[in-house]
Each structure stands twice: as C-alpha cells, then as structure tokens.
C-alpha positions, 0 to 999 in steps of 0.5 A: 536543494534541488534534483535538477540543475535549472527549472524544469518545464515538462508537459505533464498534462498533455500526456495524461491520457496516456497514462489514464490509459495505463492506469485503467489496464493496471486496475483492471488487471488488478480487480480481475485477478482479485475477484478470480484468484483472491489474495493468499491471506494469513492467519491474521484473517483466516484463523490458524496456527503460526509457529516459529521453531528453531534446530540445532542445526541446518533442517530441511523443510520437506523433513519438517513438513513430513513429520507433521503431516505424519502427526495428523496435522493438515496441509501445513505450510513450512518455510525458512526464516532468517537462516537454514535452522529457522523454520517458520510454520503455518497450520490450518485453524484448530479447535484446541487450545494453543498448549495442546497445539504446542504439545503436538507440535512438539512432539511432531518435531522431535522426532526430526530433531530433539533439540529443537525448540519452539520459539513462538506459537499464536492461534487465531480463531476464525471468528477473530479473523472475521472481525478483523477483516471487517475492522480492516475494510471499515478502517480503508472506508473512513480513510477514504471519507474523511480524505474527501471531506479534509481536501473539500473542506481545504481547497473549497472544491470537489474537484480536488476531492474527486482527484485525490479521491481517485488518487489514493483508492488507485494506489492501495488497489494496484497493491492489493492487485500485485498480492494477488498476481503473486499470491504474496501472504496478506496479512495486518502488516500489509494493511498498515502499509496500504493505510501508510501509503494512502496518507504518504501519497496524499502528503504528496498530492496535498504539496501539489494542490498547495502549490496549484493554488498559489500558481492560480492566485498570481496567474489567474489568466493563464490556461489551467492545464498550464497553470498545473504543469507549472505547479508540478513542475514547481513541486519536482525535485521534491517529489524525486528526491523524497520517494528515491529516499524513502524507496533506499529505505524500504528496498533494504527491508525488502530483502534484509528484514526477513519474511516477518517485513517481506509483505509490509516492505513490498505493499510499500514499495509498489504503493511509493511508485504507484504514487509518485505517478497518481499524484501527478496525473491522476489527482491533478489531471482528474481535476483539471478534465473536471473543468478546475479553474482559478474561481473554483480555488477561490470562490470567496473572491467575486468575479469581478474582483478577480479581475484585478489580480494579475 
C-alpha cells in the first residue's frame, strides 16, 4: 500500500541547509530555555508527596488548596484530573512517614468534606529522586553510545553513524525544550517516552540507510545526493503512513488519557514530528556533507572491483 499514487521525486538534499537552520534555531531555543528555566520536575526526581483524592461531589480546587495551607502544608499544588470530583495533590518533600502524611492530609481534607477519600498516596524521598535523575541520564548516554556502535558496525562507516547520532540527539533535545518552555510536569513517564522516541527515530533512520545502501550498490556512478534523494523518496510513503497512524493514537492519548498520560503522550507527539524530518534532513544530510560515497558503504570491495558494478 502506497500513500502516493506515483513515485515521488522531491529534491530533499537541495533544501537541507534550510532545515539545518530551522533545527539549529529550535535547538538553541531549547537549550537556552533548559539552562535558564530548567524543567518542572515531578516528585519522581525532586522527592515529595503525590496524592489522589476523591470527593463525593464537585469540589473547588482553591478551597482544597486553602485547607491544605491552613493545615501547615507548604506550597501545595492542587488540580483536577478525570472529573471535578477527583483531585491530584502534589506536596514538597516531607520527613514524615507515609502513614503520618496520609493522616494529616485526611484530617485537612475532611474539613472540606467529611466523606473525602484518599485514593492513593506516594512519598518519594529526595535521595531516591536524585538517584532517579542519575539513572535517567545514564540511560540516555548508554542508548546514544549503543546506537553509534550499532550503525557503525552495520553500515561500515562513521559518516552514517554520525548522522544517526545527531538525529537521535536532535529529537530528545527538542522534547526537553518543549517541556522547559511550557513547564509541563517532567516525570519518569516522559523519560520513557524520550527513549521510545529515540528508538522510533532510529528505526526510521535505519530504513532509509538500508535503502541508501541498496541504491549505492545498484547505482555506484550516480552522485551521492541523487542516491540519497532516490532512497528517501522510495521510503517516503512508508514514513508518512507510519507517522500518521502513530500520531492518531498519540493524539487520542493526549486529549483523552488524562493528566497521568499527558506528559508521556506530549513527548511522543513532539518526538514523532521532530523525528519525521530528522531522519531525512539530519541523519542523511549530515552523512552527505561528510562526503559519503559508495566506497564508504562497501569498504570490503576494492575500487577496481567496484568499477564493474553498474
């Protein structure tokens, strides 16, 4: 099944510098925001108390916030989720045990409505939060290192590896920039989404690279930019159909999944959009600008032998 009724022939490589500029601009904005504003880290990383409470009827979040402040809780974050009866509460780190926090919270909320129920309560210590930060960072580092080695081994050239690494770094940087600019809550689910985005983008890049290798094998005398354009155009239908179908599911999660899945689905959606053009204009274009030729893709075949290929 093809998305287009005929084979496309878009000159992708001719416009690569325009996309370089766009990507550079977005990356600069993302990094500036990240280092100046930072991320709105959830309690997974900062430590603190997260609670979900249910009232028998619709309750104003300002009333709940006032009751918590009056009970001695500092800077409580209160918001609805699911319905106007269900409220999510986020509190700063506490030295008290989970049972003690639950009792204090229960006493404070019963002044708003005696029938309130604390459905779930999680307490994360600051030390655990710091450990999760380090673990998340190392997960990203090892993922990028593994990708570089895998691409270099599979395609026999660092040029394609460099393009793939820059592409998979490009996508998570834009996701981090989005969360920094919007100050949307950044939790472990978002880290999982970023790792999924890296894998998703890499898969698309490998498909394009496989087609590049096939085109080089059959068209050694063609200019590299022509070979890359042909390879990208031949995989374009697959790329668009895959991304559109995946985006439909992710958008449904974003608007219907509630606040628990909002960060996860937003990260996936931004990553899919960024990955769509990074696999074309970053990974392949960088390899071209690094001087990619057929001899680099087939190093075991001597130049004299290559001369006999079509």
